[in-house]
C-alpha positions as CSV (number, residue, x, y, z in Angstrom):
1,M,196.7,253.8,185.0
2,S,195.8,256.0,182.1
3,D,193.0,258.4,182.2
4,Q,191.1,256.4,179.6
5,K,191.2,253.3,181.8
6,A,190.3,255.3,184.9
7,K,187.3,256.8,183.1
8,S,186.2,253.5,181.7
9,G,186.6,251.9,185.1
10,L,184.5,254.6,186.7
11,L,181.8,254.3,184.0
12,L,181.7,250.6,184.4
13,R,181.3,250.9,188.2
14,R,178.6,253.5,187.7
15,R,176.8,251.3,185.1
16,N,177.0,248.2,187.4
17,K,175.6,250.3,190.3
18,V,172.7,251.5,188.2
19,V,171.9,248.0,186.9
20,A,171.9,246.6,190.4
21,F,169.7,249.5,191.5
22,I,167.2,248.8,188.8
23,I,167.0,245.1,189.5
24,T,166.7,245.6,193.2
25,E,164.1,248.3,192.9
26,A,162.0,246.3,190.4
27,S,162.1,243.3,192.7
28,A,160.9,245.4,195.6
29,V,158.1,247.1,193.6
30,G,157.0,243.6,192.3
31,I,156.8,242.3,195.9
32,L,154.9,245.4,196.9
33,L,152.4,244.9,194.1
34,V,151.9,241.2,194.9
35,A,151.5,241.9,198.6
36,G,149.1,244.8,197.9
37,T,147.1,242.7,195.6
38,F,146.7,240.0,198.2
39,A,145.8,242.6,200.8
40,V,143.0,244.1,198.6
41,L,141.5,241.3,196.7
42,F,141.4,238.3,199.0
43,K,139.1,238.0,201.9
44,K,141.1,237.0,204.9
45,V,139.3,234.5,207.2
46,D,142.2,234.2,209.6
47,P,143.4,237.4,211.3
48,T,147.0,236.1,211.5
49,V,147.0,235.8,207.7
50,A,145.6,239.4,207.4
51,L,148.3,240.7,209.8
52,S,151.1,238.8,207.9
53,I,149.9,240.3,204.5
54,N,149.7,243.8,206.0
55,I,153.2,243.5,207.5
56,A,154.6,242.2,204.1
57,T,153.0,245.2,202.3
58,I,154.4,247.7,204.8
59,A,157.9,246.1,204.7
60,A,157.9,246.1,200.9
61,A,156.8,249.8,200.8
62,A,159.6,250.6,203.2
63,A,162.1,248.8,201.1
64,V,161.0,250.7,198.0
65,A,161.6,253.9,199.9
66,I,165.0,253.0,201.4
67,I,166.7,251.3,198.4
68,P,167.5,254.6,196.5
69,I,169.0,256.0,199.7
70,I,171.2,253.0,200.1
71,F,172.3,253.0,196.5
72,F,172.9,256.7,195.9
73,A,173.1,258.7,199.1
74,I,175.9,256.8,200.7
75,A,179.2,257.9,199.4
76,P,181.3,255.2,197.8
77,V,184.7,254.2,199.0
78,L,187.0,254.8,196.1
79,P,190.5,253.4,195.8
80,R,193.3,255.9,196.5
81,D,195.4,257.2,193.6
82,S,199.0,256.6,194.4
83,R,200.1,259.6,192.3
84,K,198.1,262.0,194.3
85,T,199.1,261.0,197.8
86,L,201.4,263.4,199.6
87,D,204.6,262.2,201.3
88,F,205.5,264.2,204.3
89,R,208.5,262.1,205.4
90,N,211.1,264.6,204.2
């Protein structure tokens, strides 16, 4: 594989990862805003509904905090380059 193809492959992989991150984070923030809006604006008659909305809000906030860690802190598993492997069978 040429260097140009390798670089474009890495750039494409990085671009796909960033796009997936943006979509996932935007979805989590949207859910957090909707759940927070329900928790603040609507009067809850039933305590079970109030508890469910509070749990949804906390879960969405946790997801917003954990998603960047999942996407960027965990090291990716890259394919091995056959030219750089050492052969000790001599």
